[in-house]
N, C-alpha and C positions, 0 to 999 in steps of 0.2 A: 504494500500500500504506500503510495507516494504522499508525503507530507508537503502540502503546498507552502507551509511556512518555513520549510528548510531551504536555504539558498541552493542554487544549482551546484552540482558537483563540478561541472565545467561550464563556463560561459565564454565563448569566443565572440568578439565583436569586431566587425570590419577588418578582419585579418587579410593583409596583402603581403605576399612573398614573391620576390622577383629573383630570377637568375639571369645571367647575361643572355639577352635576346629572347627571354621567355618570362611571361607572368604566370607563375604556377598557381597562385591563389590571388583572387581579386575580390575584396569586400565580402569575405566569407563570414557568415554568422552561424553559430551552433550553440544550442543549450542542451546539456545532458543532465538529467535529474537523478538523484539518489534513488536506489531501489528499482531501477529500470534497465532494460537492455535497449540501447539506442543504436540502430543500424545506420551505417553510412554506405550509400551505393552510388555508383557512377562508372563511366567508362574508364579504361586504362588511360592514364594521362590526364584525367579530369582534375587531379589535384588532391586526391584522398591521402596518398602516402605523404605528400609534402605537408598537409595539414596536421597529420598525426605526428610527424617528426617535429613540427613546431610545438605541438602540445607536449611532446616528450623531451623538449629542450635541445633537440639536435639542430634546429634552425631558429634564427631570430627574425621575426617578421619586420618588414619595413614600416608597416602601419597596423593599427589595431591593438586591442587589449586582450589579455588572458585572465580570466577569473577562475579561481579554484575555491570552492566552498565559500563564495561571497567575497573573497579578497582578491584584489588585482595584484598579479605577481609578474615577476620577470624571471624567465627560465634561461639560464646561460648554458646549461648542460643537462644530460639525463640524470645526473646526481641530484640536481635541484628538483627535477620532477619526482624522482623517487622519494626525496625527503618530504615532498608534499603529498605522498600517497598515491602517485601515479605509477602504474606498472604496464609494461608492454610485452605481449607474447607475439613474437614474430612468426611469419608463415613458415620460414625455414628454421627449424629448431636449432637452438644454440646450446647444445649439450655435449659433454665429453663422454664418449662411449666407454672409455676405460675406467671411468669413475662410477661409484655407486649412486643411487638416487639421492641418498643423504648428502654425499659429497658434492653432487651437482647443485643441490638446493642451497647449501650454505656457502658455496664457493664465492669468495669476495666479501662475505659477511659472516665469517666464522665466529661462533661463540667461544669465549675463553673464560677460564676460571683460574685465578692465580697464575696467569701467564700461559696456561695450557689450554689446548683445544678441548672444549666441553661437548663431546659428541652425545653424551647421555641427555643433556638439556636440549640439544638440537633434535634428537630422535623423538623426545617427548613432545616438543613443539610441533614437529612435522606431523606426527600422528594425530595431535589435537586438531590441526588445520584440516588434515585429510578426512577425519571423521566428521568434522563440523560441516564440510561442504561436499561430502560424497566424492572425494578424490583419492580413495584408498589405493595405495601402491606400496609394495615392500620397500622400505628405506634402504635395505642392505643388498638389494639385487643390483647387478651391473646394468647400466643403461643400455649397453649393446644387446642385452637379452630381452629388452622390452619391445612390444609392438608399437605401432604408431599412436594408437589411442592412449596407451600408458605414458608414452613420451610426452604427449601433450599435457597430460595431468601433471607431470613433473614440471613442465614449463609454468603452468598456472601456480603450482605450489611454490615455485621460486619467487614469483612476484608477491604472493600472499605472505610468504615468510618474511619478506621485507616490509610488510605493513601496508601493502597497496589497498586502497579503498576505491580506486578508479582503475579499471582494467581496459586496456586497448588490445583487442584480439584481431590480428590481421589474417584474413582468410583461414579461420580456424578449422573449417571442415574440408579443406581442399584435398586431404589425403585420407579421410576417414570413410569407413564403410557405413552403411545405414545404421547398424546397431550402435556403432561408436558415436555417430552423430546424436542419436537419441540420448546416450549416456552423457555426452557433453551438454546437451540442452537441459537435462535434469540437474547437472551441476550448476549451470548458469542460473536456474531458478532458485537454487539454494543460496547462491551468492547474492542475488538481488533481494531475496527475502531477508537477508542479513543487512541490507542497506547499502550494498556496494553498487556502484555505477559501472556499467559495462558498455564499451563502445565496440560494436561488432561490424567489421568490414567484410563484405562478401559480394561475390558475383552471382550467388545462387539465390534468386529472388524468391523461390518457393520457401527456402529456409528462412530468409529474412522475414517473410510474412508470418512464418510459424513462431519465431522466437522473439521478434522485436516488439517493444512497447511503442516506440516512435521511430520514424525513418526520416533521414535527411538525404536529399538527392543533390549531388554535385555534378555540374556539367560545365566543361570548359573553364574550370578553375573557380567557379563561383556557385553558391548555393541557389538552387532554383525552386526548391519546395521542401517543406517539412510536413509529413503526413502521418496519420495513424494507420496501422495495418488494416483496420476494419473499413477504411475509406477507399482503399485501392486494390486492384487486382495485379497479378504479375504483368499482364499486358500493359496496364496503365503505368506501372513503374518503369517498364522498359521504354515506353514512349517518352516518359520524363527524362530518362537517361540518354537515350540515343535518337529519339524521334521516330522509332519504328516498332513494329510488333515484336513480342517475345518470340525468338526463333525456337524451333524444335529440331533435333537431329534426325528425325524420322526419314528413313529411306524405304520406298515402297517397291519399286520394280526390281527384279533380279537381273543382274548383268553378268552372272558367273558363267564362264566358259569351261571347256574341258581341257584347256591348255595350262599345264602346271608351270608356274613361274618360279616358285620357291618351295623347296622340299627339305625337311629335316628328317633323318632316319636314325633312330636310336642314339640321339645325342646325349652324352653324359659329360659332366664337368666336375672336377675335384678341385678344392682349394689347395693352396700350398701346404696347409696343415693336414690334408687328407680328408677334409670334410666334404660330403657330396653337396654340390650347389645345384646341379641339374641331374635328373635321373631318367634316362631312357625316354627323352623327349622326341616325339615324332609328329609331324603335321605336313600338310601340303596346302599351298595357297595358289589358286588358279587366277588366270587373267580375268580382271573384272570382279574380284572377290575381296571382301574385307573379313579377315579373321581376327576376332577380338580375344584378348587375353585378360581374364579377370583374376584378381588376386590381391590379398592384403600386401602392401609393400614390404619387400624384404624376403619374398618367397621364391626368388629366382628370376623375376622379370628382367631385372637389370643385366644379369648374367646371360640370359637368353638373347637379349638384344646385342650385347657385346660379342657373343659367339657368332651371331648372324653377320655382324659387321666386321668380323675378323680381328676384333680387339682382344679376343681370347681364343685359344685353340682347344677344341673339345678333347677330353680324355679318350672318348670313343664315339663312334657314329660319324655321319657325313652331313654336309650342307651342300645342296645343289641349286644352281641358278639356271633356269631354262634347260634343265636336263644335264648340265655340265657340273661335275664335282668341283666345288670351289673351296673345299675345306682348308686347303693349304694356301689360298690366295691372301694377299695383303689387303688391308682396308682400302688403300688407294685403288688397287685393281678392281675390287668389288664396286667401288663408286664409279670408276670409269666404264664399267660394264652394266650400269643402270640401276644400282641400289642407292636410293636417297634415304636420308636419315634425319628425323626430327628428334633430337636427344631429350631425355628426361630432364636434365639440368642444363638449361641454356647458358648459365654463367660458367660452368665448368667445361662443358663439351660442345656448346653451340656457338659461342662468340668469344672473340678477343675483346674484352671490355674496354681496354685502353687503345683500341685501334679504331680507325674511321669506319663508317658504314660501307664505303666502297671496298675497303680492304677486307672487311668481313664477308662481303659478297663473294670474294674469291676463296674463302676458307673451305678446304676440302674439295675445291673445284679448280684449283690453280693450274692444273694441267689441261683443262678443257676450255674450249671457246665458250663465251667471248672473253675469257680472262687471260688467254694465252694465244700467241701466234708462233707456232713452232716451239722452240725452246725458251722463248722470251715472254715475259708478262706483258699483256696488252692493257696498259693502264687506261687508255681511252675507251676500249671496249668494256672494261669492268665498270668504269664510271657511268657509261651510258646505260648499261644493263641495271646497275643499282638504281638509277633514276627511274627506269621502267618499273622495277619492283616496288619502289616507294609509291609511285602513282597507282599501280595496279592493285596493290595490297593495302592501300591506305595507311602506310607507315608515316605517322605524324612526326615530322622532324623539320627543323629550319634548313637543313642542308645535309647532303650525303657526306660531307666532310666532318661532321661532328662525331664524337666518340660514341661507341655503342653504349657505354655506361650512362650517357646523358638521356637515353630513351627510357620511357616507362617499360615495365615488364611486358605488357601486351604488345607494344610496338616492337620490342626486341623479338617477340615470338613471331609477329607477322613478317619481319625481315627474314627470319630463319625459314619460315614456310615458303616464302617467295623464292628464296635462294634454292631450296631443296626441290621445288617443283620446276625449276628451270632445267633445260636440257632433256626434257621428256624421259624421265626415269621409267623403268618397267616395274620396279618393286619399291615400295615406300615402307620404311620402318618408322612408325609414328608412336613415340613414347610420350603419353600425356600431352597431346598437341594443343589442347586448349587450357591447360592449367594456368591459372592466374590471369586469364584474359576476360574482358567484359563481354556482355551479350552481343554487342556489335561485332567484335573481332571473332567471337565464338561462332556466330552465324556465318561469317565470311569463310572461316576455316572449314566448317561443316559443308558449306556449299562447294568449296574447292575439292574436298575429299569425295563428295558425291559425283562431281563432274569428272574428276580423274578416274574414279572407279568405272564410270560409264564409258570412258574412253579406253578402258582395258588395264588400268593400273591394278597391281596386286598389292594389298595393304595388310601389314601386320600392325594391329592397333592395340596398344597397351594404355589403359585409362583407369583412373580411380573414380571417374564419373560414370556410375553404372547406367544412368539414363543415356548418356552419350554412347556407351559401349553397346547397349541394347539397340539404340536407334540406328547406329551406323553399320553394325556388323551383319554379315550374312550367316556367320556361325560363331560360337563362343566356346572357348576352352577355359576351364578353371585350373589355376596352378596353385599348389600348396606344397611347401617344403621342397620345391624343385622338381615336382612331377605333376603331370596332369591328372586330376582326380575326378573331373566331370566334364561332360559336354552339355551345352545348353542351346536351345532354339530361341533366337531373339524374338520370334513371333509370339512366343508363349511365356517365356520366363519373366519373373518380376525382379526388381532390385533386391527385395527381401530374400527371395530364393537364392539369388546369386550370392548375397552377403552370407547366408548360412553355409553355402558350399565353400566359400572363400575362407571361412574361419574353422572349417572342419566340423561344423554343427549340422551339416546336411546329411549325415549318415554315410559319407563317402568313405 
């Protein structure tokens, strides 16, 4: 229950933040009340991240004021924000895998007694917080042994342990299966019942409508609406964000042929320590077919992709492209023979963040036209084709000469998709192709995949978005602990049924 006499947890008034050549936020207003979940939605590049970084003390605005619990404050650093009870849980978890839950939670804020670390007091405090808010997790287990949902609980415990009363959650459901999303929402209800304020950033409008008490829409750097979930539909929210209807990934007509483009037979992979990462994996993808892979992250999807791309050599089994055994081929040779790749982590494997957009256009394609002419780099050709990609794929940038790091996540993703779809590939390995992008970019990528499939592209699709997986795939395989445990028909399976199979609860 919101007390109208209590000052807002957060009150941003007329916030303007500029970077060279870009106005990221312009006259933004936002009021977040205690005991509520306040969602912020908007396209990639709309200014959501900049605004949250300003609230978290990472940016100083040129104009406007920040109010915390009724007091105007100046935030010079995240330490200032933390001291005022603001905590931020980032989309990409910031945990040390080789430390325990307890060690991760107290890292940088270790309790001491008589000059010694007091882990007993820390364990007691963590257990109290976990029980109070329904965030139970074993404090003594190594983080590397945890699933995605438990890792997120650890991140939330970290900020609560430091006394946060206002939580910023950036895309918190991006990597969760449906059951984990429900558990997170249960925890958020506990938090707001205790008077905490939660700022929830998401591109998933159905989830926003389910969990939020209030919604603020940001478009092109400024706030355009604040609404109650009962007042809007997903379609109306999408129109406020991007001026178009909410897209769906649904694919209706079948384009599958009998021509096999990519085949894996009995592929197994062992870690250096002798642990099985992939176990007897076999499948075939035909021309014009999308094969979807469903699984909780960390169950072999990344290793499967890296094996197909030649980044790992299987312990046994074969990989074939258009009937030819390519198991021993290099990654470059596979690319030159028609395999395109949208990586799971665009920062690590998709882009050179401190290189220009036109240099990133060449990445992985530097031996192919229009990026090369004979043995030489064709700078003019690469620049011209980068400009084509920027225009064709709506990559919002002031110039092709800016660094990739200056783009929003969604615009980085559109640049990668445009690059990988250049050169008419025959096989596309798409790992989470719409992760972290807004409904507009998502619709564009879905449309691109549908068009390419219609033209004969064979697609291996890995996605944590089960609606996307069901909507785009012609067939689905479920992977668990490195092996396929179930097949699903996208025409009949539900996200809940997939989620059960993914967690081993489906009787597989």
